[in-house]
C-alpha angles and dihedrals in degrees: 000000000000091000090050090048093051092048091048095049091047091053094045099043095046096251125166112312123230119281093251092051091050091051093050091046091050091049090049092051090048091051090050091051091049090049089050091050091050090050092049091047091050091048092049091048090050092053091047090052092049092048093048091047092050093048092049092045093045091051091050092045092050091048092048091047092054092042095052100036106021087225131118088206089061089049091054091047091053094048095092089059086073087088088071088072093058097076090046093052092044091049092049093048091045092051091049091048092050091051091051092047092049090055092047091047090053090053089049092052092050091052091043094051092047091055092046091050089054089061100258122144121251092257094050091043090055091051090049091049090052090053092047092052090047088059090053093045107027092178091061091210096125116108094238093053091051094046093047090051090050091048092052089049090053091050091051088053091058104270115140119247091242093056091042091054090046091054090044090055091050092055099041110073099216128105093224093063093055092047093049092047091054092047092046092052092048092047092052092049096047098036096242129163102286095183092055091048092054093046094049091046091052091047093050092049089049091051091049092051092048091049091051091049091050092050091049091050092049094049097038093102093047092049090052090050090050091053091047091050089052093051102038097071092053091045091050093049091048091050092051095041095053099027098045107017093166090057092054097038095099090060092059096057137054116336089357089078089057091050094049090047089056089048090051092050091049091051091050091050092049091050092053091047094049091046091055092046092053095047109119122201124173 
């Protein structure tokens, strides 16, 4: 009775919690701090990308302004158009990041399926996959290694594998992770063949990567020609403007400014059109 009374008063008066509760609470606070650090790092990386994109775009806009109008005032006016380069840089970096993540995710699935085939449980197979990826990337700085480590930590703290995979798919920005998470959850609920699911998922991701590489190889020449067509007009105008200034002088005065403005707008429209034509999505 005394023991029960002491336990009851400790619970009611907010005394020291049990050791297990303190450990779980500490792990939860640690996970929250790590999540906060990841959010801050992502925010800082996003601002760095925006800043770099704006500086590159502003430099190009200022150069084009001086090239087409021979005026520093025109260069200053075109500086704000540097923000147009930010979405392009972000899209290029995002596409490259998704390709890298897809390759790393395929390696993870191969390691995961190997451990499951050896008779290990899902939790132990995830730990083994983390060790295998650590051998491939000893620095452990890749996004998939960090997310896999965080997922194993959540499972050790009592989270189910299904929920851990669901959270993993929310944080990893690739379509394959979300599809595998949905299939994994359904397979666990219905008692399906988990090993076969992982193997087929890895095979499908591999086929998708190979198909994308083949399409890039087939269109490599056309993409080079598109880039050359985008650069040649500016190079030609620069050659004439600085090599034969008297020949280009009429375009920098009077109605010539209107004509060269129309030319600049047509070149910008052609660049946008070619970029959309050469966009590859598998």
